[in-house]
N, C-alpha and C positions, 0 to 999 in steps of 0.2 A: 790475515787470519780473523780480522774483525768484521769483514765485509757484510755478512748477513746476520750479525748479532744485534737483534732489536733491543736487547737490554742496554745497549750503548745510548739509546734514546731514552729509555725509561728511567735509568739511574740518575742522569742529570736532572730530569724533570722532577724526580722525587726529592732530590737535594734542593731544587728550587722551591718545592713545597715546604721544606723545613725553614728556608729563608722567609717564605711568604707568611707562615703562621704568626710570627710576632707582629707583623704589620697588619694582618687581619684582626688580631686581638686588639691592637691599637685603634683600628677602624678609622684611619685618617687617609684621605685620598691623595695626599702629597704635600710637599713643602713649597711647591711651585704655584705661583698665582694662576698660571694657565689652567691648572686643574680646577680651580674654583671658578674661573671665568666660564668654563663649560656649563656649570650649574647656572650661572647668571644668564647665559643665552637661553636656557630652557625656561627659567622663571619668567623672563621677559616675554617669550613666545606664549607661554601659558596665560599670562595676564592680558596681553594686548593682541596676540596673533601676529606680531611683527617679528621677523627674523633679524636679529643683530648678532653678527659673528662674535665668538668669544675673543677673537683677535683677527686682524687681517691676515690672509685674504678670505678667511672662512674655512670651516672644516665640517661641512654639512653632514657627511655620513657618520662621523664619530659623534658629533653634537646630537644627532638624532638618536644614536644608540644610548647615549647618556640620558636623554630625555625619556626614552622608552623604559630604561631600567628604573628611573625615578618614578614613573607611573606605576610600574610593576610592583614597586616596593611600598605602594600606598602612602607615599610622602613621609614615611618614617625615615629621618635622615640617617639614623644608625643602620637600619636595614639597607638603605640605599647605598651607603658607603661600602658595606661588606659585600653586597651583590656586585657592585662595580669592581671591587678588588678581586672577587672570584672570577669575574669575566676577564679581568686583566691577566690572572694566572692562567686561565684557559688559552688566552692569546699567546702567552709565553710557551706553553706546551705545544701549541700548533706551530709556532715559529721554530722551536727546537726540532720538531719533526721534519720540517721542510729543509732546514740546514742539514740535518742528518741525511736526508735523501740525496742532497748534492754531494756530500762527502762519500756516501755509499756507492755512488756511480764509479768511483775509482777502483782500480784493481787492488790497490792497497789503501785501506781506510786510515787516514791520518788522525788518529785519536787525540793526540795532544792539541792539534790545531782546532779540532771540533770543540773540545772542552774549553779552550781559550775563547772561542766565539760565544759560548753560552754562559761562561762564568766571569766575563768582564764586569767590573763593578758598575759601569754605566748601563750595561745590559740588565744586570740584576735590579738596579734602581728603577729603570723603565718598566720592569715587570711587576713592580709593586706600587706604581704611580698611575693615576688615571690620566693618561696622556696617549696620544695617537701614534707615536713612533712605531711601536711593534706591530700594531694591527695593519698599518700601511705596508710594512715589510711582509707580513703574512700574505696579503693579496698580491703584492708586487713580485715577490720571489716565487710564489706559487705559479703565477702566470708565466714567468720565465722558465720554470721547470717543466711545465706541461708543454710549452712550445718546443723546448729542446727534446723532450721525449716523444713529441708528436702525438700527444694524447689529449682528448677532450678539447680540441682546438677551438671549437665554437664557444667554449667557456673562457678562453684566454682574454678576449676583449672585455668581458664583464669583470673579470678579476682585476685587470689593470685599471679599468675605469673606477672600480670601487677604491682601489689604492689612491687614485688621483682625487676621488671624492673625499677621502679621508684627509689628505694633505696635498695641496696643489703642486708642491715641489716634486711629488712622486711622478710627475710627467717624465722625469728622468728614466723611470722604468720603461715607459713607452718608447722613448728615444733609443734606449739600449735594445729593446725588443725589435724595433724597426731595423736597426743596423744588422742585428743577427739574422733576421728574416731575409733581408736583401742578399746577404752573403750565402745563405744556405737554402733558400726556397726561391720559388718564382717571384720576380719583382711584383707581378700583378697580385699574387696572394699576399705579399707583404703590405702593399698599399691598401688592399681591401681590409686587412686586419687592423691597420693603422687608422683607417677612416671609421671603422666600426667602433673602435675604442674611443676615438675622438667624439663621435656622436653620443655614445653612452655617457661619456664624461660631461658633455654639455647638458644632457638631459638631467644629470644629477644636480648640477649647479643652477640650472635655469629657474626652478621654482623659488629657491631661497634668494638668489641674487637679483632676480627681477623685482622681487618684493623689496629687497634692500635698496636698490637703485631708486625705486619709487619713493621710498621713505626719505632718502637723502635729497631727493628733489623737493620734497616738502620743507626741508631744512635749508633750502636755497643754496645747496652745494652747486658750484659751477661744474660744467662737464669735465674740465681738466682736473678739478679737485677730487672727483670720484676715482681717479687713477690711484689714489692713496690706498685703495682697497688691495691693490697688488703688493703693497708693502715694499716697493722697490727703492724708496727714498730713505728707508730707516737705516742709515749708516752714520751713527752719531760719533764714531771714532775715526781718528786719522788712520791711514794705511799702516803706519808704524805700530799703533796700538792694536790694530786688528791682527797684524802678523804675530805679535806677541801672544795675544789670546788664542789665535789659531794654533800655534805650536803647543802651548800649554794644554789646551783641551785635548790634543791628540794623545799626549802622555797620560792623561787621566784615564784613558781606556784600559791601561795595563798597570799603572803605577810606575814610579821612577825606575826601580831596580829591574822589574820585568821588562820595561820599555828598552832599557840599555841592552839587556840580554837578547831581546827580540831583534834589535838592530844587528847584533853580532850574528845571530842565527841567519838572518837574511843575507848578510854580506858573505858568510861562509857557505851559503847554499848554492847548488847548481840549478839555475833557472830552467823550468820546463813549462812551456806555454802550449795550450791547445786551442783550437778554434772555438770550442764551447765556452772558453773563458772570456771571450770578447765582450759579452754583455756585462760581465762583472767589472771589466776594465772601464767601460763607459760609465757604469753606475758609480764606481769609485772616483773617477776623475771629476765628473760633473757635480757630485754631491760635495766634494772637497772644494771646488770652485765656488759653489753656492754658499758654502759655510764661510769662506773667506770674506764674503760680502758682509756677513753679520755673524761673527763667531761668538755666540752667546752660550747656548745650551748644548752640551755634548750629545744629547739624544738625537739631534739633527744628523749626526754623523753615523748613526747605527747602520744604515744601509751601506755606507762606504766601508765601515769596519768589517761587516760580514763579507762584503764583496772582495775586500783585500785578502782576507783569509781564504776565500774560495779561489782567488788568483794564485796564491802561493801553496795551495794544498798538495801540489805535486813536487814542490821543491824538495831536494834531497840535502838537508842540512844536518849539522851535528845533533844527534838525539839528546845528548846530555844538556845542551843549551836550551832546547825547546821544552824539556822537562823542567828545567829550572825556571823558565819563563812561566809555565803553568803553576808551579809551586808558589812563586812570589806573587803571581796574579791573584791567586785565591787568598793569600794572606793580606794583600793590599786592600781588599774590601773591608777588612776589620782593623788593620794596623799597617801603616806604610811609612816609608822614608819620604819626607816632603822636602822640597827645595825652594818653596816660595810661600809667602803668607799674603792673604788678602784682607782688606779692611772689613769686609762683610761677606760671610760665607756664601750666601745665596744670591747676592747681587753686588759683586765687587766693583769698585771704581779705582782702587789703588793696589799695587802689589810691591812687596819687598822680597828679596831673595835671602834665604837662610836654610841651612841643612838641619833637619830635626825629625824625630819620629813623632807621629800623631795618629789619631784615629783615622781609619779608612773612610772612603766616601759612603759606603753602605751604612756604617755605624753612624756617621755624621747625619745622614738622611733620617735615620730613626730618631736621633736626638732632636733634630730640627722640628719634626712632627710633634714631639712631646711638648714643645713650646707653644703649639697652637691649641689653646684651651677652649675658646668659644668658637667652635666650627660653624655653628648656625649663623653667627654674625658674619663670618666670611662669605657664606653663600649669598645672603641678602645684600651684603656690601658689594659683592661682585656684580650683582644685578644693578644696583644704583650707580656704581662706578662706570659700568658699560654704557648705561643710558647717557650719562653726562659726557663720557668720552666721545660717543658717536654724535652727540649734539654739537660738540665743540671741534670736531675734526676726528679723523681716524685714530683710534687708540694704537699706541706702539706696543 
């Protein structure tokens, strides 16, 4: 009965606006160093003309957008912050709509699962943080959708290439698209689409990274040392530590109570798989494997989280359990039952296990930003830190 109800897209986006307004008033781009390093990349480029990625392997499309908005705001940092946050909210609305389109394709619109997708605390935090996760998903999932609907096919390679230009790990969208195309289209057409996307992606990275490699050459980087740009060796933890982080970060998407109820829902559901779900299975598996290598920030898993919900959207499980999942999920952004404590909220190195109630992740994110008093210092400090880091070896 929900199939053609466009308000199912507008109402969640309006609720996102209510969540967004306090962060807009606060006008802080995030508690994560990665948000500030984006500014550092632009400041270095403006001063020297040299491209230094905000962190390996480089995020040229998103870094360019940040720089463009900074120019547009006439270098007033307060205006700049708010403009970037507004851009991020627009990104959330766009992704909400694309996810809505995927759910709308079903004979029966699975409203609770759609709301779980767009109201996860990790999704909400990404929507109020200047970071590339959601924009990469917009282009990646839009490319998959158009391919499945056989619409604007010539636009698909551009969209997937933009997603890859935003974040290199979004190559996974291209792999998923290739597998789907081979199964459902002519192999020749699939290969042509793959090659077009690859060429567009190379063209995006070529100007920035040819400049970067030339710069590293002047710093006497050896050829094998430049491979650090790919960030493949950044695995500081043992497999045991990484498995622990990997599992805990999955739970954070729903909160402990909602996660347990969600497992119950899946176990009690009758699995239904369709050919159109193959790309989402590929995206889910490959992003999870990628995350296991370096399980730090939950935002890396947003494509996997969305894909998993798209995989199970046809499952026929107990309605009461999925409604309870949604209820506790929404509560968990503000107040949640925790089962572990970390020694530092934003960069933990130790964990102890204990059952207690505490503020949810969205609430904690807001409070973390309140502690950042001198934002201008962080911008210019990120510039200086990036310079030194690239002079001494690839920054982690």
